[in-house]
N, C-alpha and C positions, 0 to 999 in steps of 0.2 A: 499423561503429560505431567511433568514435574511441576511443582508449585512455583519454582523459580522462573520457569519458562512462561507460565501464565502471568505472573506478576510483571515480568519485564515487557511482555507484549501488551498487557493492559496499560502500563505506564506510557509506553510509546504511543498507543492508540489515543490516550488522553491528551498527550502533548500535541499530536497531530490534529486532534479535534479542536483544541484551543486555537491552534494556528489557522485552521480552516475558518473558524468563526470570527477571529479577531484580525486576521491578516489584512493589512491595509491595501495590498495590491493584488491584482489578479495572479501574478506570478507566485506570491506566497500561498495563495489558496490552491493553485495547481500543484505546487510541491507538497502541500499538506494532503491533498487528495491522493497523490501518488504514494505518499508515505502510508496512508491508511490501506491502500491496496497491497502494499508490501507487507504490512503487518498481518493482513488477512492471509496472504500467501504463506507467511511464516507460521501462522496458526494452523493452517491446513497441513503444512509439511510436518509440524510438530505432532499434530494429531495422528497423521499417518505413521510416523515413526513410533509413536506410543502404542498404537493399536495393531500395527502391522497390516492395516487395511489401506491399500493404495488406490481406492476407488476415485478419489477426488484429485489425484495427482495430475491427470491430464488437464484439469482446469487450471492448475498452477502453471503448467507448461504453456498453456494458451495465453494466460495473463502475462507471463514473462515475455512471450513473443510479441504481443500486441502493445504492451506498455510503452516501450521506446518510440513506437510509431505515433501513439497518441500524444506523448510528450512533445515530439517534434512538431506535430500539427498545432498543438496549443502554443508552443514557442513561436512558431511562424505567425500565428494569429496575433499574439501579443506584439511581436515586432512590427507588423504592418499597422497595428492600431495606434501605436504611440511612439 
């Protein structure tokens, strides 16, 4: 992986972690957690591109398929709650 990719992903992860810890509402924390998952997916994809080893790419596909469903469920929970 190039250094620029690692630095950008680490900066995004730090920003999402701060939002997860500080976020005043449940929606802020949900968005931060989704962002952390996306950063992880980007890291796995960048690692696969760098090494040529696609062993973990099915996990990225599974997360990409399950992520919107989970976000919809959380949004429905937040809507009913308040």
